[in-house]
C-alpha positions as CSV (number, residue, x, y, z in Angstrom):
1,M,-52.9,25.5,117.1
2,K,-50.1,28.4,116.7
3,V,-47.0,27.1,116.7
4,I,-43.6,28.7,116.9
5,V,-40.2,27.1,115.5
6,L,-37.2,28.4,116.9
7,G,-34.4,27.7,114.1
8,A,-34.6,27.8,110.5
9,G,-32.0,24.9,109.7
10,I,-33.1,21.7,108.1
11,I,-34.7,20.6,111.3
12,G,-36.9,23.7,111.9
13,V,-37.9,24.2,108.5
14,S,-38.9,20.5,107.9
15,T,-40.9,20.7,111.1
16,A,-42.6,23.8,109.7
17,W,-43.6,22.0,106.5
18,H,-45.1,19.1,108.3
19,L,-46.8,21.3,111.0
20,L,-48.6,23.1,108.0
21,N,-49.5,19.6,106.7
22,E,-51.3,19.2,110.1
23,G,-53.1,22.3,109.7
24,H,-51.2,24.4,112.3
25,E,-50.5,28.1,112.1
26,V,-46.6,28.4,111.9
27,T,-43.9,31.0,112.6
28,V,-40.3,30.3,112.2
29,V,-37.7,32.5,114.0
30,D,-34.1,32.7,113.0
31,R,-31.2,35.0,113.6
32,Q,-29.8,34.7,110.0
33,P,-31.2,36.5,106.8
34,D,-32.4,33.3,105.2
35,A,-32.8,29.7,106.0
36,A,-30.0,27.1,106.5
37,L,-27.2,29.6,107.0
38,E,-25.4,28.0,109.9
39,T,-25.0,24.2,110.5
40,S,-27.3,23.2,107.4
41,F,-25.2,25.3,105.0
42,A,-22.3,23.3,103.7
43,N,-22.1,19.9,105.3
44,G,-21.2,16.7,103.6
45,A,-24.3,16.6,101.7
46,Q,-24.8,13.1,102.4
47,I,-28.2,11.1,103.1
48,S,-26.4,8.4,105.0
49,V,-29.0,6.1,106.3
50,S,-26.7,3.1,106.2
51,F,-23.7,4.7,107.3
52,C,-25.1,5.9,110.8
53,E,-23.0,4.2,113.5
54,P,-22.8,6.2,116.8
55,W,-19.4,7.6,117.5
56,A,-19.4,5.8,120.9
57,S,-18.2,2.2,120.4
58,A,-16.0,0.1,122.6
59,G,-12.8,1.1,120.7
60,A,-13.6,4.9,120.5
61,P,-11.8,5.9,123.8
62,F,-8.4,4.5,122.5
63,K,-9.0,6.5,119.2
64,V,-9.8,9.7,120.9
65,A,-6.7,9.4,122.9
66,K,-4.5,8.6,120.2
67,W,-5.8,11.8,118.1
68,L,-5.5,14.2,121.2
69,L,-2.3,15.9,120.0
70,R,-3.1,16.1,116.3
71,D,-4.6,19.3,114.9
72,D,-5.7,17.3,111.8
73,S,-7.3,14.5,113.6
74,P,-10.7,13.2,112.6
75,L,-12.1,13.8,116.1
76,L,-10.3,16.4,118.4
77,F,-11.2,16.9,121.9
78,R,-9.7,20.1,123.4
79,P,-10.4,20.1,127.2
80,R,-12.0,23.3,128.5
81,L,-13.1,24.7,131.9
82,D,-16.5,23.8,130.8
83,P,-18.8,21.5,132.9
84,H,-21.2,20.9,129.9
85,Q,-18.1,19.6,127.9
86,W,-17.1,17.3,130.7
87,R,-20.5,16.1,131.5
88,W,-20.9,15.3,127.8
89,G,-17.5,13.6,127.7
90,L,-18.1,11.4,130.8
91,S,-21.7,10.4,129.2
92,F,-20.0,9.7,125.9
93,L,-17.6,7.2,127.6
94,G,-20.4,5.5,129.4
95,Q,-21.8,4.8,125.8
96,C,-18.7,3.1,124.9
97,S,-19.7,-0.4,125.2
98,N,-21.0,-3.1,122.8
99,A,-24.5,-3.2,124.6
100,A,-24.8,0.6,124.3
101,F,-23.6,0.6,120.7
102,E,-26.1,-2.0,119.7
103,R,-28.8,-0.2,121.4
104,N,-28.0,3.1,119.7
105,V,-27.4,2.1,116.3
106,R,-30.9,0.2,116.0
107,Q,-32.4,3.5,117.0
108,L,-30.4,5.4,114.2
109,V,-31.1,2.9,111.7
110,A,-34.8,3.1,112.5
111,L,-34.9,6.9,112.5
112,G,-32.8,7.0,109.2
113,R,-35.2,4.6,107.3
114,Y,-38.2,6.6,108.5
115,S,-36.5,9.8,107.4
116,H,-35.5,8.8,104.0
117,E,-38.9,7.6,103.2
118,S,-40.4,10.9,104.5
119,L,-37.7,12.8,102.2
120,K,-38.7,10.9,99.3
121,R,-42.4,11.6,99.7
122,L,-41.5,15.4,100.3
123,V,-39.4,15.5,97.2
124,A,-42.1,13.9,95.1
125,D,-44.7,16.2,96.4
126,T,-42.7,19.5,95.9
127,G,-40.4,18.8,93.0
128,I,-37.4,20.7,95.0
129,D,-34.3,20.4,92.9
130,Y,-31.1,20.3,95.0
131,Q,-28.3,18.5,93.0
132,R,-29.7,15.2,94.1
133,L,-27.6,12.0,93.2
134,E,-29.2,8.7,94.0
135,R,-26.0,6.8,93.6
136,G,-25.3,5.3,97.0
137,I,-22.2,5.9,99.1
138,L,-18.8,4.3,98.7
139,H,-16.7,3.7,101.8
140,F,-13.1,2.9,100.7
141,F,-9.9,1.8,102.6
142,S,-6.4,2.5,102.5
143,S,-5.0,-0.4,104.7
144,A,-5.6,-4.0,104.9
145,A,-6.4,-3.6,108.6
146,D,-9.0,-0.8,108.2
147,F,-10.7,-2.9,105.3
148,E,-10.9,-5.9,107.7
149,S,-12.4,-3.6,110.4
150,G,-14.8,-2.2,107.8
151,A,-15.8,-5.7,106.5
152,A,-16.7,-6.4,110.1
153,A,-18.8,-3.3,110.8
154,A,-20.6,-4.1,107.4
155,E,-21.5,-7.6,108.6
156,L,-22.8,-6.1,111.8
157,M,-24.8,-3.5,109.9
158,R,-26.2,-6.2,108.0
159,Q,-27.8,-7.8,111.2
160,Y,-29.8,-4.6,111.5
161,G,-31.3,-5.1,107.7
162,V,-28.6,-2.6,106.3
163,D,-27.7,-3.4,102.8
164,R,-24.0,-2.7,103.1
165,R,-21.9,-4.6,100.6
166,V,-18.2,-5.6,100.9
167,L,-16.3,-4.7,97.7
168,G,-12.6,-5.8,96.6
169,R,-10.4,-3.1,95.1
170,D,-11.4,-4.0,91.4
171,E,-15.1,-3.8,92.5
172,V,-14.5,-0.4,94.2
173,L,-13.1,1.2,90.9
174,K,-15.9,-0.1,89.2
175,V,-18.5,1.6,91.1
176,E,-16.4,4.8,91.1
177,P,-13.9,4.8,88.3
178,A,-12.8,8.3,89.1
179,L,-10.7,6.7,91.9
180,A,-8.3,5.1,89.5
181,A,-5.5,7.3,90.1
182,F,-5.5,6.4,93.8
183,G,-6.6,2.7,92.8
184,T,-3.3,1.2,94.0
185,Q,-3.7,2.4,97.5
186,I,-7.1,1.0,97.9
187,H,-7.5,-2.3,99.7
188,G,-11.2,-2.5,99.3
189,G,-14.5,-0.8,100.5
190,T,-18.0,-1.0,101.4
191,F,-21.1,0.1,99.5
192,T,-24.5,1.1,100.4
193,P,-26.6,1.5,96.9
194,S,-29.6,2.9,98.6
195,D,-28.0,6.1,100.1
196,E,-27.7,9.4,98.2
197,S,-26.4,12.9,98.3
198,G,-27.5,16.5,97.6
199,D,-27.2,20.1,98.8
200,A,-29.0,20.7,102.3
201,R,-28.8,24.3,102.0
202,V,-30.6,24.5,98.8
203,F,-33.1,22.0,99.7
204,T,-33.8,23.7,103.1
205,Q,-34.2,27.1,101.4
206,Q,-36.5,25.8,98.8
207,L,-38.6,24.2,101.3
208,A,-38.8,27.3,103.5
209,A,-40.0,29.2,100.4
210,R,-42.8,26.7,99.9
211,C,-43.8,26.9,103.5
212,R,-44.1,30.8,103.1
213,A,-46.2,30.3,100.0
214,R,-48.5,28.1,102.3
215,G,-48.7,30.9,104.8
216,A,-45.9,30.4,107.3
217,V,-44.3,33.5,108.6
218,F,-40.5,33.5,108.8
219,L,-38.9,36.1,111.0
220,H,-35.3,36.4,110.0
221,E,-32.6,38.3,111.4
222,T,-34.5,37.8,114.9
223,A,-32.4,36.4,117.6
224,V,-34.0,34.3,120.2
225,S,-33.0,35.9,123.7
226,A,-35.2,34.0,126.3
227,L,-37.9,31.8,127.0
228,N,-40.7,33.0,129.4
229,R,-42.0,30.3,131.7
230,S,-44.7,30.2,134.1
231,G,-45.3,26.9,136.1
232,D,-44.9,23.9,133.7
233,R,-45.6,25.9,130.6
234,I,-43.8,28.4,128.2
235,T,-45.7,31.7,127.9
236,G,-43.7,33.3,125.3
237,V,-40.3,33.8,123.6
238,R,-38.5,37.1,123.7
239,V,-36.6,38.0,120.6
240,Q,-34.7,40.9,119.3
241,Q,-34.9,42.3,115.7
242,L,-31.1,42.5,114.9
243,R,-31.6,45.5,112.3
244,H,-33.2,47.4,114.7
245,G,-32.3,46.2,118.2
246,R,-35.8,46.2,119.2
247,F,-37.3,43.4,121.6
248,Q,-40.7,41.8,121.6
249,T,-42.5,38.9,123.1
250,L,-44.0,36.2,120.7
251,S,-46.6,33.8,122.1
252,A,-48.2,30.8,120.8
253,D,-49.8,27.6,121.9
254,A,-46.8,25.4,121.3
255,Y,-43.0,26.2,120.9
256,V,-40.5,24.0,119.0
257,A,-36.9,24.2,120.1
258,A,-34.8,23.6,116.8
259,M,-31.6,25.5,117.2
260,G,-29.2,22.9,116.9
261,S,-26.0,23.3,119.2
262,Y,-27.7,26.6,120.7
263,T,-30.8,24.7,121.8
264,A,-29.0,23.4,125.1
265,P,-28.1,27.0,126.5
266,L,-31.5,28.4,125.7
267,L,-33.2,25.5,127.4
268,R,-31.0,25.8,130.4
269,Q,-32.8,29.2,131.1
270,V,-36.0,27.4,131.8
271,G,-34.6,24.4,134.0
272,L,-34.1,21.7,131.1
273,W,-30.6,20.3,130.7
274,L,-30.1,18.7,127.4
275,N,-26.7,16.9,126.9
276,I,-26.0,18.5,123.4
277,Y,-22.5,19.8,123.0
278,P,-21.4,21.3,119.7
279,A,-18.8,19.4,117.5
280,K,-17.2,21.8,115.2
281,G,-17.1,20.4,111.7
282,Y,-15.4,21.6,108.6
283,S,-15.9,21.7,104.9
284,A,-14.1,23.0,101.6
285,T,-16.1,23.4,98.3
286,L,-14.1,23.3,95.4
287,N,-14.8,24.3,91.8
288,L,-14.2,21.6,89.3
289,K,-11.6,22.2,86.3
290,R,-12.3,18.7,85.0
291,P,-15.9,17.7,85.8
292,Q,-15.5,14.5,83.6
293,D,-12.9,13.1,85.8
294,A,-14.5,13.8,89.1
295,S,-16.4,11.4,91.4
296,V,-20.2,11.0,91.0
297,V,-20.8,8.6,93.8
298,S,-20.6,10.1,97.3
299,L,-17.5,8.8,99.0
300,L,-16.2,8.2,102.4
301,D,-12.5,8.2,102.8
302,D,-11.7,6.0,105.9
303,T,-8.1,7.2,106.5
304,R,-9.3,10.8,106.9
305,K,-12.9,10.4,107.9
306,I,-14.0,12.7,105.3
307,A,-17.1,12.7,102.9
308,I,-16.7,13.7,99.4
309,S,-19.9,14.6,97.4
310,R,-20.7,15.9,93.8
311,L,-22.6,19.0,93.6
312,G,-23.0,19.8,90.1
313,D,-19.8,21.4,88.9
314,Q,-18.5,21.6,92.3
315,I,-17.2,19.2,94.9
316,R,-17.8,19.2,98.6
317,I,-15.2,17.8,101.0
318,A,-16.4,17.7,104.6
319,G,-15.5,16.0,107.9
320,T,-13.7,16.3,111.2
321,A,-15.2,16.9,114.5
322,E,-13.7,19.3,117.2
323,L,-15.1,19.4,120.6
324,A,-14.0,22.8,121.7
325,G,-17.2,24.9,122.6
326,Y,-18.9,27.3,120.5
327,D,-16.2,28.7,118.4
328,T,-16.9,29.1,114.7
329,G,-13.8,30.8,113.5
330,L,-11.7,29.9,110.6
331,D,-8.7,32.1,111.3
332,G,-7.1,30.1,114.1
333,A,-4.1,27.9,113.5
334,T,-6.2,24.5,114.3
335,A,-8.9,25.7,111.8
336,R,-6.4,26.5,109.1
337,T,-4.7,23.1,109.6
338,R,-8.0,21.3,109.4
339,C,-9.1,23.1,106.3
340,A,-6.0,22.6,104.6
341,A,-6.0,18.9,105.3
342,L,-9.3,18.6,103.5
343,V,-8.0,20.4,100.3
344,R,-4.6,18.4,100.4
345,R,-6.4,15.1,100.9
346,Y,-8.7,15.7,97.8
347,E,-5.7,16.5,95.7
348,E,-4.1,13.4,96.7
349,L,-7.3,11.2,95.6
350,F,-8.1,13.2,92.5
351,P,-4.9,15.2,91.3
352,G,-5.7,18.1,89.1
353,V,-9.4,17.5,89.0
354,A,-10.4,20.6,91.2
355,D,-9.4,24.1,91.4
356,T,-7.7,24.1,94.8
357,S,-6.4,27.7,94.6
358,E,-9.6,29.3,95.7
359,P,-11.4,26.9,98.3
360,N,-14.6,28.0,100.0
361,F,-14.1,27.0,103.5
362,W,-17.1,26.7,106.1
363,T,-17.4,25.5,109.7
364,G,-20.4,24.7,111.5
365,L,-21.4,23.4,115.0
366,R,-23.0,19.9,114.9
367,P,-25.3,19.5,117.8
368,S,-24.0,16.1,119.1
369,T,-25.5,13.9,122.0
370,P,-23.2,11.1,123.6
371,T,-25.4,8.6,121.9
372,N,-25.7,10.4,118.5
373,I,-29.6,10.0,119.0
374,P,-31.6,13.3,118.8
375,Y,-34.2,14.6,121.2
376,I,-37.5,14.4,119.5
377,G,-40.7,14.8,121.4
378,R,-42.3,16.9,124.3
379,S,-40.3,18.3,127.1
380,R,-41.7,18.3,130.8
381,L,-43.0,21.7,130.1
382,G,-46.1,20.8,128.5
383,N,-46.2,23.1,125.5
384,L,-42.4,23.1,124.7
385,W,-41.4,20.5,122.1
386,L,-37.8,19.4,121.2
387,N,-36.1,18.7,117.9
388,A,-32.5,18.9,118.4
389,G,-29.3,17.0,118.8
390,H,-28.9,15.4,115.4
391,G,-25.2,15.9,115.2
392,T,-23.6,14.9,111.8
393,L,-27.0,13.4,110.6
394,G,-29.3,16.4,110.5
395,W,-29.5,16.3,106.7
396,T,-30.2,12.6,107.0
397,H,-32.8,12.7,109.7
398,G,-34.2,16.1,109.0
399,A,-37.4,15.2,106.9
400,G,-38.4,12.3,109.3
401,S,-37.7,14.2,112.5
402,G,-39.9,17.2,111.3
403,Q,-42.8,14.6,110.3
404,A,-42.4,12.8,113.8
405,L,-42.7,15.7,115.8
406,A,-45.5,17.5,113.9
407,E,-47.5,14.4,114.3
408,L,-46.7,14.1,118.0
409,I,-47.7,17.7,118.4
410,S,-50.9,17.0,116.6
411,G,-51.6,14.2,119.2
412,K,-51.0,11.4,116.7
413,R,-48.6,8.2,117.1
414,P,-45.9,8.6,114.4
415,A,-45.2,5.2,112.4
416,L,-41.5,5.8,113.7
417,A,-42.7,4.5,117.1
418,A,-43.6,1.2,115.9
419,T,-39.9,0.7,115.0
420,G,-38.8,0.8,118.6
421,F,-37.5,4.4,118.3
422,G,-37.7,6.1,122.0
423,F,-38.7,9.7,121.8
424,C,-37.1,12.2,124.2
425,G,-37.4,12.7,127.8
426,D,-34.2,11.0,128.9
427,A,-32.0,14.0,129.3
428,L,-34.5,16.0,131.6
429,P,-33.7,16.4,135.3
430,A,-34.6,13.1,136.9
431,P,-36.9,12.0,138.3
432,R,-39.5,14.2,136.4
433,T,-39.2,13.0,132.8
434,S,-42.0,12.7,130.4
435,V,-42.2,11.1,127.1
436,A,-43.8,12.6,123.8
437,V,-47.4,11.7,123.3
438,G,-47.8,8.1,122.1
439,A,-44.2,7.3,122.5
440,P,-42.7,4.3,124.2
441,A,-40.7,4.5,127.4
442,P,-37.9,7.0,127.3
443,R,-34.3,6.0,126.6
444,R,-31.6,6.7,129.1
445,A,-28.4,8.6,128.2
């Protein structure tokens, strides 16, 4: 078939790669001049299969309420006159129970494992170099209460087969000696040796280049303006060439919506209401002054809820989520506060190790669902397929999501289906919901 993929982030490009493997003719459309220049550009760099708990839990409402008035809080909810934000928020509250948490975490673990294996095969097949470090992820705690809570979470995750090890302070410092200067303030940690880190942008751009070499067409600087619908099918996608302002309509046998947070507003044009809302995330990338003293193991700082990953002679500090619409600015007071907090925290942990005078700040909109589970599968419009809503786990779940969707489009049953992962169909208007080919019954949001 001829397939048009809308979006050239990690999800869209991975989908394109696996569609090529299935023998399809692929065109990728993206408004940026290259792949991975939006949400995939400067994320936390972690492949965090074993750190995949959904945000929604029994204790989440209390935490969100506590953080409401703090500009530097890990999760910042800014109420707006936006029905889509309130719909998302109410659905999120509906997921804040132990039963929902267990259901959601099982699916996230299943997708994470499947995707990690897919990534390993893809890297072995292509030889892509993206600053990969297979050193695990170390989560450290700065208070006894938080450490106790983290140990309990590790025990819960072990019930799902996740190898998350509980470490005392000395064991934490043995895994990552670079934390020694902060060691007296560490109460313990948890460690997942099977996790890894790497640069999502570099990986995605190199994978896109390999897709082009295999015949895929990439239409960059081309904005998606509308989908044309006739009955229960998409007949074309209207795009605008940004350099010249010209409009044209592209047609194909099948269409894949993989535009991150922008997938939801696009699909509302054709009557599909995905419960995806943007969570604005931030990162700071610093050059290292003393690389020999910088961390190598990818870190999670529980106090600030940030990730710290080594990328060659640079360090990436990323985190926080701000539910405040589609703003991607870095100049506002809240944005400046959140960016400064990332750099300040790194200096507290690793004094003098990085050059903090010229940080490279970035922000991106993570396409978040109330469950943290993405939409992967066929929509109720027969030739429109979805691969969106991966939230903070797009890098972790990208390879597997692309493989699963490409197989579904090709009429196959992905191995992921055998794990109990429910493909999409749950967020479409009731009662006319459908499930991807060969998928189990849809999950409900």
